C-alpha positions in Angstrom: 111.6 128.3 110.6 110.6 125.0 109.0 110.4 124.1 105.4 109.3 120.9 103.7 109.9 119.3 100.3 106.7 118.5 98.4 108.3 117.5 95.1 107.6 114.2 93.3 104.2 113.9 94.9 101.3 113.4 92.5 99.2 116.5 91.9 96.1 114.7 93.3 97.9 113.6 96.5 97.9 115.9 99.5 100.5 115.3 102.2 99.7 115.0 105.8 101.7 116.6 108.6 102.0 114.8 112.0 104.2 115.6 115.0 107.5 113.7 115.1 107.0 112.5 118.6 103.9 110.5 117.5 105.9 108.2 115.3 109.0 106.0 115.8 111.4 106.5 112.9 115.0 105.6 112.3 117.2 108.6 111.4 120.4 108.6 109.6 121.0 112.3 110.2 119.4 114.9 112.6 117.8 116.7 109.6 116.7 114.2 107.0 114.3 111.5 107.8 113.0 108.6 105.7 111.2 105.7 107.3 108.0 103.6 107.3 105.3 104.1 109.9 104.5 101.3 112.3 101.0 102.5 113.1 98.1 100.9 111.4 96.4 104.2 110.3 99.5 105.3 108.3 100.6 102.0 106.8 101.8 102.1 103.3 103.0 105.7 103.8 106.5 107.0 103.3 107.8 109.8 105.6 109.9 112.6 104.0 110.7 115.5 106.2 113.0 118.5 106.3 113.0 120.5 109.6 115.7 122.2 111.5 114.2 120.9 114.8 112.7 117.6 113.5 109.3 118.4 115.0 107.1 117.3 112.1 106.9 114.7 109.4 105.2 114.7 106.0 103.2 111.7 105.0 103.3 110.8 101.2 101.9 107.7 99.4 104.5 105.0 99.3 106.8 105.3 96.3 109.7 103.3 95.2 113.1 103.8 96.7 114.5 106.0 94.0 111.6 108.4 94.3 112.0 108.7 98.1 115.7 109.4 97.7 115.0 112.2 95.3 112.6 113.7 97.8 115.2 113.8 100.5 117.8 115.3 98.1 115.3 118.0 97.0 114.7 118.8 100.7 118.4 119.1 101.3 118.9 121.5 98.4 115.8 123.7 99.3 117.6 125.8 101.9 120.4 126.7 99.6 118.2 128.0 96.8 115.9 129.9 99.2 119.0 131.5 100.8 120.4 132.5 97.5 117.1 134.1 96.5 116.8 135.9 99.9 120.2 137.6 99.8 119.7 139.6 96.5 116.2 140.6 97.8 117.7 141.8 101.1 120.5 143.7 99.3 118.0 145.3 96.9 115.8 146.5 99.7 118.8 147.9 101.6 120.0 149.7 98.5 116.5 151.1 97.9 116.3 152.4 101.5 119.7 154.0 101.2 118.7 155.8 98.0 115.5 157.0 99.6 117.3 158.3 102.6 119.7 160.2 100.4 116.9 161.8 98.4 115.1 162.6 101.6 118.2 164.4 103.0 118.9 166.3 99.7 115.4 167.5 99.3 115.4 168.6 102.9 118.5 170.7 102.5 117.1 172.5 99.5 113.8 173.1 101.2 115.4 174.6 104.3 117.6 176.9 102.2 114.8 178.1 99.9 112.3 178.3 102.8 114.5 180.4 105.0 115.3 182.8 102.1 111.5 183.3 101.5 110.6 183.7 105.2 113.4 186.2 105.7 111.8 188.7 103.4 108.2 187.5 103.5 107.5 187.0 107.3 104.1 185.3 107.0 104.6 181.7 108.0 100.9 180.7 107.8 100.6 182.0 104.2 103.9 180.4 103.2 102.8 177.1 104.7 99.4 177.3 103.0 101.2 178.0 99.7 103.4 175.0 100.2 100.5 172.7 100.9 98.8 174.1 97.8 101.9 173.1 95.7 101.6 169.6 97.1 97.9 169.5 96.4 98.5 170.5 92.8 101.2 167.8 92.4 98.8 165.2 93.9 96.0 166.1 91.6 98.3 165.8 88.6 99.5 162.4 89.8 95.9 161.2 90.0 94.9 162.8 86.7 97.7 161.1 84.9 96.9 157.8 86.6 100.4 157.6 88.1 98.8 156.3 91.2 95.2 155.1 91.8 92.7 157.5 93.4 91.9 156.3 96.9 88.5 155.3 98.3 87.8 156.8 101.7 85.6 154.8 104.0 83.7 156.1 107.0 85.9 154.2 109.4 88.9 156.2 108.0 87.6 159.7 108.4 88.5 160.2 112.1 92.0 158.7 111.9 92.8 160.6 108.7 91.5 163.9 110.2 93.7 163.4 113.3 96.7 162.8 111.2 95.9 165.9 109.0 95.6 168.2 112.0 98.9 166.9 113.5 100.5 167.2 110.1 99.3 170.8 109.6 100.3 172.0 113.0 103.8 170.3 112.8 104.7 172.0 109.5 103.2 175.3 110.5 105.1 175.4 113.8 108.3 174.5 112.0 107.9 177.4 109.6 107.2 179.7 112.4 110.5 178.6 114.1 112.5 178.9 110.8 111.2 182.4 110.4 112.3 183.5 113.9 115.6 181.7 114.5 118.5 180.2 112.5 117.9 177.0 110.6 120.7 175.3 112.5 119.0 176.2 115.9 115.6 175.0 114.8 117.0 171.6 113.8 119.1 171.4 117.0 115.8 171.7 118.9 114.2 169.2 116.6 116.9 166.7 117.5 114.8 166.0 120.6 112.4 164.0 118.4 113.6 160.6 119.7 112.4 161.7 123.2 108.9 162.2 121.9 109.1 159.1 119.7 109.8 157.0 122.8 107.1 158.7 124.7 104.4 158.3 122.0 105.5 154.8 121.1 105.0 153.8 124.7 101.6 155.6 125.0 100.1 154.6 121.6 101.9 151.5 120.6 102.6 150.0 124.1 106.3 149.8 123.4 108.4 149.9 126.6 111.8 151.5 126.2 114.9 149.8 127.6 117.1 151.4 130.2 119.8 152.0 127.6 117.3 153.9 125.4 116.1 156.1 128.3 119.8 156.7 129.2 120.6 157.8 125.7 118.0 160.5 125.8 119.8 162.3 128.6 122.6 163.8 126.4 120.0 164.7 123.8 118.0 166.8 126.2 121.2 168.2 127.9 122.8 169.1 124.5 119.6 170.9 123.3 119.4 172.8 126.5 123.1 173.9 126.3 122.8 174.9 122.7 119.6 176.9 123.5 121.3 178.9 126.3 124.1 180.0 124.0 122.2 180.5 120.8 122.7 184.0 119.4 119.4 184.0 117.5 117.4 182.6 120.5 113.9 183.8 121.1 111.0 182.1 122.9 108.7 182.0 119.9 111.2 180.2 117.7 112.2 177.9 120.5 108.6 177.1 121.6 107.3 176.5 118.1 110.2 174.2 117.2 109.6 172.2 120.4 105.8 172.0 119.8 106.5 170.8 116.2 108.4 167.8 117.8 105.2 166.9 119.7 102.9 167.1 116.6 105.3 165.5 114.1 106.2 162.5 116.2 102.6 161.9 117.2 101.7 162.1 113.5 104.5 159.5 112.7 103.4 157.1 115.4 99.7 157.5 114.6 100.3 157.0 110.9 102.3 153.8 111.5 99.5 152.6 113.7 96.9 153.5 111.0 98.9 152.0 108.1 99.2 148.6 109.7 95.4 148.1 109.6 94.8 145.7 106.8 91.1 146.3 106.3 90.3 149.2 104.0 93.8 150.6 104.6 95.2 153.4 102.5 98.7 152.9 101.1 101.5 155.2 102.1 101.3 157.5 99.1 97.5 158.0 99.2 97.6 158.4 103.0 100.0 161.3 102.7 98.2 162.7 99.7 94.9 162.8 101.5 96.2 164.5 104.6 98.1 167.0 102.5 94.9 168.1 100.7 93.0 168.2 104.0 95.9 170.4 105.5 95.6 172.8 102.6 91.9 173.1 103.0 92.2 173.6 106.8 94.8 176.3 106.5 93.1 178.5 103.9 90.5 180.1 106.3 93.0 180.5 109.2 95.6 182.1 107.0 93.0 184.5 105.6 91.7 185.4 109.1 95.0 185.7 110.9 97.3 187.1 108.3 95.0 188.3 105.5 95.6 187.7 101.8 99.3 188.5 101.4 100.0 187.1 97.9 99.4 190.5 96.3 101.7 192.6 94.1 102.1 195.2 96.9 103.2 192.7 99.5 105.5 190.9 97.1 107.0 194.3 96.1 107.6 195.1 99.7 109.4 191.8 100.1 111.4 192.5 97.0 112.6 195.8 98.5 114.7 193.8 101.0 117.1 192.5 98.4 115.1 189.8 96.4 113.2 190.7 93.3 109.6 189.5 92.8 110.7 186.9 90.2 113.3 185.4 92.5 110.9 185.3 95.4 108.2 183.5 93.4 110.7 181.0 92.0 112.1 180.2 95.5 108.6 179.9 96.9 107.7 177.4 94.2 110.9 175.4 94.6 110.4 175.4 98.4 106.8 174.1 97.9 108.0 171.3 95.5 110.8 170.2 97.8 108.4 170.5 100.8 105.9 168.0 99.3 108.6 165.7 97.8 110.7 165.2 100.9 107.7 164.5 103.0 106.4 162.1 100.5 109.7 160.2 100.6 109.6 160.4 104.3 106.2 158.6 104.4 107.4 156.0 101.9 110.3 155.3 104.3 107.9 155.2 107.3 105.9 152.5 105.5 109.1 150.3 105.3 110.5 150.8 108.8 109.2 151.3 112.3 108.7 154.7 113.9 111.9 154.6 116.0 114.1 153.8 113.0 112.4 156.6 111.1 113.1 159.0 114.0 116.8 157.9 114.0 117.1 158.6 110.3 115.3 161.9 110.9 117.9 162.8 113.5 120.8 162.0 111.1 119.1 164.2 108.6 119.3 167.0 111.2 123.1 166.7 111.2 123.2 167.1 107.4 120.8 170.1 107.5 122.6 171.8 110.4 126.0 171.5 108.8 124.7 172.6 105.3 122.8 175.6 106.7 125.7 176.8 108.8 127.9 176.7 105.7 125.4 178.3 103.3 124.1 181.0 105.6 127.5 181.5 107.4 125.8 181.3 110.8 128.0 182.3 113.7 128.4 179.4 116.1 130.1 179.7 119.5 132.2 176.9 120.9 129.7 176.2 123.7 126.8 176.2 121.2 128.8 173.7 119.0 129.4 171.6 122.1 125.7 171.5 122.9 124.8 170.6 119.3 127.5 167.9 119.3 126.3 166.5 122.6 122.7 166.3 121.3 123.8 164.5 118.1 126.0 162.1 120.1 123.0 161.3 122.2 121.1 160.5 119.0 123.9 158.1 118.0 123.8 156.4 121.4 120.0 156.2 121.0 120.3 154.4 117.6 122.8 152.0 119.1 120.6 151.4 122.2 117.6 150.5 120.0 119.6 147.6 118.5 120.0 146.0 121.9 117.2 143.5 122.4 115.9 143.2 126.0 116.5 140.0 127.7 113.4 137.8 127.8 112.2 136.9 131.3 111.9 133.2 132.1 109.4 132.1 134.6 
């Protein structure tokens, strides 16, 4: 990183930058330089440079000695002021990320609790998912109507990538709801702890990111722990297991694809509008499929049947709406975080979220957990921790 002091130059004077090795200068220190050129084409110019490696010089019109000294002093004080300005900005960004992760986790806990309560008495995951996307669509339209966020402009070049993201987004959330309706919340999220495996896979395939040996090794306890927990899960069934595993594939492909799409600078959608558009598309896509495969279930008769299982109609409706609001809100925050970090960091934070959701759901629903099942879950989560540590190890550069 190199920085230069341009102070005390006249507004109409532009400095020139030349490599240091092209000039012979006397130096009183390895950083600050002040000398007069010996070459004919730069006569009458004073050199004032600040560089950590002394590779370049700045050429200014010759000034008196006092002016030149001030230039050097300004160059010396520049790093201190920039460092002081950078530290608060870095701290503010870290604090913002921490708050966003906390909100993400809290909304996820409430969503899983309300969603499981609804699916337990209303076993129509496609209808429930469509309703949740409908809640999100309504919230988005209100946001745009109140001008809380600008309405996006969709270009032809964006149609195919956005549709791909919307399909993956729709399938991932639908499959998760199918799993949550079939097995315990803690088991669904134990299976979804395998997301780093698919993140590494899709990052290598789509982003050309090669994982290190430590990263690959950390995936072994994750896979082994999920397998051990699956073998000893009391609520295990193949539909719940398979749908949760399939949701890992769709969700992580969506995250990596969205990161790849958001880095495009030309005609790019911001994170909020990108998620808003794919939410609306997901809602439109699910309406015909829910009607054909499950029929229209949001009728008084079906709601009354669900209420006969211990939840009255009003409580069912309230919990459905709260689940829909939390569903959209936590995914919106997730996309905001994804805009600020890389896909692997996002996946690590997602796995930490699994720990919070698993513990909270076991406590709330009083889910019976065997010692071997606990061991498998702990092993998978330990693998996630090792994975996060391994991602911080930078591979050694090869020197030819």
